[in-house]
PAMI-618532 format. One record per residue (C-alpha): residue number from 0; residue in three letters; chain; y, x negated, z. Coordinates in Angstrom, 1 decimal, decimal comma, padded with zeros to 4 digits, always signed. Last residue first. Example, Ala and Ser with C-alpha at 12.3 -4.5 7.8 and 13.67 -1.06 7.14 Angstrom:
REM PAMI-618532
ATOM 1 SER A -001,1 -013,7 +007,1
ATOM 0 ALA A -004,5 -012,3 +007,8
REM end
This chain:
REM PAMI-618532
ATOM 259 UNK A -009,7 -005,0 -020,6
ATOM 258 UNK A -010,2 -008,7 -020,3
ATOM 257 UNK A -008,3 -010,7 -017,7
ATOM 256 UNK A -006,7 -013,9 -019,0
ATOM 255 UNK A -003,1 -012,8 -018,4
ATOM 254 UNK A -004,0 -011,6 -014,9
ATOM 253 UNK A -003,7 -007,8 -014,4
ATOM 252 UNK A -001,2 -005,3 -013,1
ATOM 251 UNK A -001,1 -001,8 -014,5
ATOM 250 UNK A +001,8 +000,4 -013,3
ATOM 249 UNK A +001,7 +004,2 -013,1
ATOM 248 UNK A +004,6 +006,5 -012,3
ATOM 247 UNK A +007,4 +004,1 -013,4
ATOM 246 UNK A +010,9 +005,5 -012,9
ATOM 245 UNK A +013,5 +005,3 -015,7
ATOM 244 UNK A +016,3 +007,7 -014,9
ATOM 243 UNK A +015,5 +007,2 -011,2
ATOM 242 UNK A +016,8 +003,7 -011,4
ATOM 241 UNK A +014,1 +001,3 -010,3
ATOM 240 UNK A +014,6 -000,4 -006,9
ATOM 239 UNK A +011,3 +000,8 -005,3
ATOM 238 UNK A +009,3 -000,3 -008,3
ATOM 237 UNK A +010,9 -003,7 -008,3
ATOM 236 UNK A +009,8 -004,3 -004,7
ATOM 235 UNK A +006,3 -003,1 -005,5
ATOM 234 UNK A +006,1 -005,5 -008,4
ATOM 233 UNK A +007,3 -008,4 -006,2
ATOM 232 UNK A +004,4 -007,6 -003,9
ATOM 231 UNK A +002,0 -008,1 -006,8
ATOM 230 UNK A +003,6 -011,5 -007,5
ATOM 229 UNK A +003,3 -012,5 -003,9
ATOM 228 UNK A -000,4 -011,6 -004,0
ATOM 227 UNK A -001,2 -013,7 -007,0
ATOM 226 UNK A -003,7 -011,9 -009,2
ATOM 225 UNK A -006,6 -014,1 -010,2
ATOM 224 UNK A -006,8 -016,1 -013,4
ATOM 223 UNK A -003,5 -017,8 -012,7
ATOM 222 UNK A -005,0 -021,2 -013,5
ATOM 221 UNK A -008,8 -020,9 -014,1
ATOM 220 UNK A -011,1 -018,0 -013,4
ATOM 219 UNK A -014,0 -020,3 -012,6
ATOM 218 UNK A -012,1 -022,4 -010,1
ATOM 217 UNK A -010,6 -019,6 -008,0
ATOM 216 UNK A -013,7 -017,6 -008,4
ATOM 215 UNK A -015,9 -020,1 -006,6
ATOM 214 UNK A -014,6 -018,9 -003,2
ATOM 213 UNK A -016,5 -015,6 -003,6
ATOM 212 UNK A -016,8 -013,9 -000,2
ATOM 211 UNK A -013,9 -015,6 +001,5
ATOM 210 UNK A -012,0 -015,8 -001,7
ATOM 209 UNK A -012,0 -012,0 -002,2
ATOM 208 UNK A -010,9 -010,9 +001,2
ATOM 207 UNK A -008,6 -013,9 +001,8
ATOM 206 UNK A -006,4 -013,3 -001,2
ATOM 205 UNK A -006,2 -014,2 -004,9
ATOM 204 UNK A -006,7 -010,6 -006,0
ATOM 203 UNK A -009,4 -010,1 -008,6
ATOM 202 UNK A -008,6 -008,0 -011,7
ATOM 201 UNK A -007,1 -004,7 -012,7
ATOM 200 UNK A -004,9 -003,6 -009,8
ATOM 199 UNK A -003,6 -000,2 -010,9
ATOM 198 UNK A -000,4 +000,6 -009,0
ATOM 197 UNK A +000,2 +004,3 -008,5
ATOM 196 UNK A +003,9 +005,5 -008,1
ATOM 195 UNK A +005,7 +008,3 -006,4
ATOM 194 UNK A +009,5 +008,0 -006,4
ATOM 193 UNK A +010,8 +010,8 -004,2
ATOM 192 UNK A +013,9 +012,7 -005,4
ATOM 191 UNK A +012,8 +016,3 -005,4
ATOM 190 UNK A +011,9 +016,2 -009,1
ATOM 189 UNK A +009,5 +013,4 -008,2
ATOM 188 UNK A +008,0 +015,5 -005,4
ATOM 187 UNK A +005,7 +017,9 -007,3
ATOM 186 UNK A +004,9 +015,9 -010,5
ATOM 185 UNK A +004,7 +012,6 -008,6
ATOM 184 UNK A +002,5 +014,2 -006,0
ATOM 183 UNK A +000,1 +015,5 -008,6
ATOM 182 UNK A -000,1 +012,1 -010,3
ATOM 181 UNK A -000,7 +010,3 -007,0
ATOM 180 UNK A -003,5 +012,7 -006,1
ATOM 179 UNK A -005,1 +012,0 -009,5
ATOM 178 UNK A -005,1 +008,3 -008,8
ATOM 177 UNK A -006,5 +008,6 -005,3
ATOM 176 UNK A -009,3 +010,9 -006,6
ATOM 175 UNK A -010,1 +008,3 -009,2
ATOM 174 UNK A -010,1 +005,6 -006,5
ATOM 173 UNK A -012,6 +007,5 -004,5
ATOM 172 UNK A -014,9 +008,2 -007,4
ATOM 171 UNK A -014,7 +004,6 -008,6
ATOM 170 UNK A -015,5 +003,2 -005,1
ATOM 169 UNK A -018,5 +005,5 -004,6
ATOM 168 UNK A -019,9 +005,0 -008,1
ATOM 167 UNK A -019,4 +001,2 -008,2
ATOM 166 UNK A -023,0 +000,1 -008,8
ATOM 165 UNK A -022,6 +000,4 -012,6
ATOM 164 UNK A -018,9 +000,6 -013,6
ATOM 163 UNK A -016,7 +003,7 -013,5
ATOM 162 UNK A -013,5 +003,6 -015,6
ATOM 161 UNK A -009,9 +004,4 -014,9
ATOM 160 UNK A -009,9 +004,7 -011,1
ATOM 159 UNK A -012,1 +001,7 -011,0
ATOM 158 UNK A -009,2 -000,3 -012,5
ATOM 157 UNK A -007,8 -000,2 -009,1
ATOM 156 UNK A -005,1 +001,6 -007,0
ATOM 155 UNK A -002,6 +000,7 -004,4
ATOM 154 UNK A -000,5 +003,8 -003,8
ATOM 153 UNK A +003,3 +004,0 -003,5
ATOM 152 UNK A +005,6 +006,6 -001,9
ATOM 151 UNK A +009,3 +005,8 -002,4
ATOM 150 UNK A +012,6 +007,1 -001,2
ATOM 149 UNK A +016,0 +006,1 -002,3
ATOM 148 UNK A +019,1 +004,5 -000,7
ATOM 147 UNK A +020,6 +003,7 -004,1
ATOM 146 UNK A +020,8 +007,4 -004,7
ATOM 145 UNK A +023,7 +007,8 -002,3
ATOM 144 UNK A +023,3 +010,3 +000,6
ATOM 143 UNK A +025,9 +013,0 +000,3
ATOM 142 UNK A +023,5 +015,9 +000,1
ATOM 141 UNK A +020,2 +015,3 +001,8
ATOM 140 UNK A +017,6 +013,4 -000,3
ATOM 139 UNK A +016,6 +011,1 +002,5
ATOM 138 UNK A +015,0 +014,0 +004,3
ATOM 137 UNK A +012,5 +014,1 +001,5
ATOM 136 UNK A +011,2 +010,7 +002,5
ATOM 135 UNK A +010,7 +011,9 +006,1
ATOM 134 UNK A +008,9 +015,1 +005,1
ATOM 133 UNK A +006,8 +013,0 +002,6
ATOM 132 UNK A +005,5 +010,5 +005,1
ATOM 131 UNK A +003,0 +012,4 +007,2
ATOM 130 UNK A +001,4 +014,5 +004,4
ATOM 129 UNK A +001,5 +011,5 +002,0
ATOM 128 UNK A -000,2 +009,2 +004,6
ATOM 127 UNK A -002,9 +011,8 +005,3
ATOM 126 UNK A -003,6 +012,4 +001,6
ATOM 125 UNK A -003,8 +008,6 +000,9
ATOM 124 UNK A -006,3 +008,2 +003,8
ATOM 123 UNK A -008,3 +011,2 +002,5
ATOM 122 UNK A -008,6 +009,5 -001,0
ATOM 121 UNK A -009,1 +005,9 -000,2
ATOM 120 UNK A -010,6 +005,4 +003,2
ATOM 119 UNK A -012,2 +008,8 +003,5
ATOM 118 UNK A -013,6 +008,8 +000,0
ATOM 117 UNK A -015,2 +005,4 +000,6
ATOM 116 UNK A -016,7 +006,5 +003,9
ATOM 115 UNK A -018,1 +009,6 +002,2
ATOM 114 UNK A -020,0 +007,6 -000,4
ATOM 113 UNK A -021,4 +005,4 +002,4
ATOM 112 UNK A -022,4 +008,4 +004,5
ATOM 111 UNK A -024,3 +009,9 +001,5
ATOM 110 UNK A -026,6 +006,9 +001,5
ATOM 109 UNK A -026,5 +004,6 -001,5
ATOM 108 UNK A -029,9 +003,3 -002,7
ATOM 107 UNK A -030,0 +005,5 -005,7
ATOM 106 UNK A -026,5 +004,5 -006,7
ATOM 105 UNK A -027,1 +000,7 -006,6
ATOM 104 UNK A -024,4 -000,7 -004,3
ATOM 103 UNK A -020,8 -001,9 -004,5
ATOM 102 UNK A -018,8 -002,1 -001,2
ATOM 101 UNK A -015,1 -001,8 -001,9
ATOM 100 UNK A -012,6 -001,3 +000,9
ATOM 99 UNK A -009,7 +001,0 +001,7
ATOM 98 UNK A -006,1 +000,9 +002,7
ATOM 97 UNK A -003,0 -000,1 +000,6
ATOM 96 UNK A -001,1 +003,1 +001,0
ATOM 95 UNK A +002,6 +002,2 +000,9
ATOM 94 UNK A +005,4 +004,3 +002,5
ATOM 93 UNK A +009,0 +003,5 +001,6
ATOM 92 UNK A +012,4 +004,7 +002,9
ATOM 91 UNK A +011,7 +006,0 +006,4
ATOM 90 UNK A +014,8 +006,5 +008,5
ATOM 89 UNK A +015,2 +003,4 +010,8
ATOM 88 UNK A +013,4 +001,9 +013,7
ATOM 87 UNK A +012,4 +005,2 +015,3
ATOM 86 UNK A +011,3 +006,5 +011,9
ATOM 85 UNK A +008,9 +003,6 +011,6
ATOM 84 UNK A +007,3 +004,3 +014,9
ATOM 83 UNK A +006,9 +008,0 +014,0
ATOM 82 UNK A +005,2 +007,0 +010,8
ATOM 81 UNK A +002,8 +004,9 +012,8
ATOM 80 UNK A +001,8 +007,8 +015,1
ATOM 79 UNK A +001,6 +010,3 +012,3
ATOM 78 UNK A -001,0 +008,1 +010,6
ATOM 77 UNK A -003,1 +007,8 +013,7
ATOM 76 UNK A -003,0 +011,5 +014,3
ATOM 75 UNK A -004,1 +012,2 +010,8
ATOM 74 UNK A -007,3 +010,0 +011,1
ATOM 73 UNK A -008,5 +008,6 +007,7
ATOM 72 UNK A -005,6 +006,2 +007,8
ATOM 71 UNK A -007,2 +004,4 +010,7
ATOM 70 UNK A -004,6 +002,8 +013,1
ATOM 69 UNK A -003,6 -000,4 +015,0
ATOM 68 UNK A +000,2 -000,3 +015,0
ATOM 67 UNK A +002,0 -003,6 +014,4
ATOM 66 UNK A +005,8 -003,5 +014,5
ATOM 65 UNK A +007,8 -006,0 +012,4
ATOM 64 UNK A +011,3 -007,4 +012,0
ATOM 63 UNK A +010,5 -010,4 +009,7
ATOM 62 UNK A +011,9 -013,8 +010,6
ATOM 61 UNK A +009,1 -015,9 +009,2
ATOM 60 UNK A +007,6 -016,3 +012,7
ATOM 59 UNK A +007,7 -012,5 +013,0
ATOM 58 UNK A +005,5 -012,4 +009,9
ATOM 57 UNK A +003,0 -014,8 +011,5
ATOM 56 UNK A +002,9 -012,8 +014,7
ATOM 55 UNK A +002,4 -009,5 +012,8
ATOM 54 UNK A -000,5 -011,1 +010,9
ATOM 53 UNK A -002,2 -012,1 +014,2
ATOM 52 UNK A -001,6 -008,6 +015,6
ATOM 51 UNK A -003,1 -006,9 +012,6
ATOM 50 UNK A -006,1 -009,2 +012,4
ATOM 49 UNK A -007,0 -008,5 +016,1
ATOM 48 UNK A -006,2 -004,8 +015,9
ATOM 47 UNK A -008,6 -004,3 +013,0
ATOM 46 UNK A -008,0 -000,8 +011,6
ATOM 45 UNK A -004,7 -001,4 +010,0
ATOM 44 UNK A -001,0 -000,5 +010,2
ATOM 43 UNK A +002,1 -002,5 +009,5
ATOM 42 UNK A +005,6 -001,2 +010,3
ATOM 41 UNK A +008,5 -003,0 +008,8
ATOM 40 UNK A +012,3 -003,0 +009,4
ATOM 39 UNK A +013,8 -003,7 +006,0
ATOM 38 UNK A +016,1 -006,8 +006,1
ATOM 37 UNK A +015,4 -008,3 +002,7
ATOM 36 UNK A +012,8 -010,6 +004,3
ATOM 35 UNK A +011,0 -007,5 +005,5
ATOM 34 UNK A +010,6 -006,1 +002,0
ATOM 33 UNK A +008,7 -009,0 +000,6
ATOM 32 UNK A +007,0 -009,8 +003,9
ATOM 31 UNK A +005,5 -006,3 +004,2
ATOM 30 UNK A +004,3 -006,4 +000,6
ATOM 29 UNK A +002,7 -009,8 +001,2
ATOM 28 UNK A +001,0 -008,5 +004,4
ATOM 27 UNK A -000,5 -005,6 +002,6
ATOM 26 UNK A -001,6 -007,8 -000,3
ATOM 25 UNK A -003,7 -010,1 +001,9
ATOM 24 UNK A -003,3 -013,7 +003,1
ATOM 23 UNK A -001,7 -012,6 +006,4
ATOM 22 UNK A -005,1 -010,9 +007,0
ATOM 21 UNK A -005,4 -007,2 +007,5
ATOM 20 UNK A -002,9 -004,5 +006,4
ATOM 19 UNK A -004,0 -001,1 +005,1
ATOM 18 UNK A -001,0 +001,1 +005,7
ATOM 17 UNK A +002,4 -000,5 +004,9
ATOM 16 UNK A +005,3 +001,4 +006,5
ATOM 15 UNK A +008,9 +000,7 +005,4
ATOM 14 UNK A +012,2 +001,3 +007,1
ATOM 13 UNK A +015,5 +002,5 +005,8
ATOM 12 UNK A +018,4 +001,2 +003,6
ATOM 11 UNK A +021,0 +002,8 +006,0
ATOM 10 UNK A +019,2 +001,9 +009,2
ATOM 9 UNK A +018,8 -001,6 +007,9
ATOM 8 UNK A +022,6 -001,8 +007,2
ATOM 7 UNK A +023,5 -000,5 +010,6
ATOM 6 UNK A +021,4 -003,0 +012,5
ATOM 5 UNK A +017,8 -002,8 +013,5
ATOM 4 UNK A +016,8 -003,9 +017,0
ATOM 3 UNK A +014,4 -006,9 +016,9
ATOM 2 UNK A +010,8 -006,1 +016,4
ATOM 1 UNK A +008,1 -005,5 +019,0
ATOM 0 UNK A +004,4 -006,1 +018,5
REM end
């Protein structure tokens, strides 16, 4: 999918990549839309080319300058490819890891391959994205570049990174690794000018993935009982624009009625 040529202002503020984009009614697409409507050139990546291209078409219809790159974040070459596409549009400003699924299963019935797949999607995918994106993000810290044109590396986490539930061993282990990776990167690259943040999603997201499998949740959880995807995307926008004297490293987002 081809975007319009970026202008001088978009080159200055930079481009954004969002890894882990599927349906237009998902968090990845919402983050892409939030930044894209402010003029950021957007690259979206995901494993399903069909879903990705459909989402890109809808974003384009909303006036978003978007490129769609089918890719698997567990494969380093795929990640480097979509980072290169973003850099061709404008210097990379934000990279968002939003990839990975959740397939609960009784532990003794879980094959090793399933445990490894979770790790590849969440932990290894985040590692690959960070390795590919950080050189470009660090380049934005060159002398003379104003702070307001900052650099951000964000990871979508889950409450599973904080506590492991029965039947969620693979997901919790992978998300825990992702959380610890984000903390290490924040301590190493924060002092070099890159804002690294981990966003804990504590609750169900009101998007296609959840509602297609459990449509009854919208009624049983009540008004605003599920996380609104546009509201989550707004939190990512706010994180990127925080002043570096008060950066958030970890942000918990949960519905007002969610227990914790």
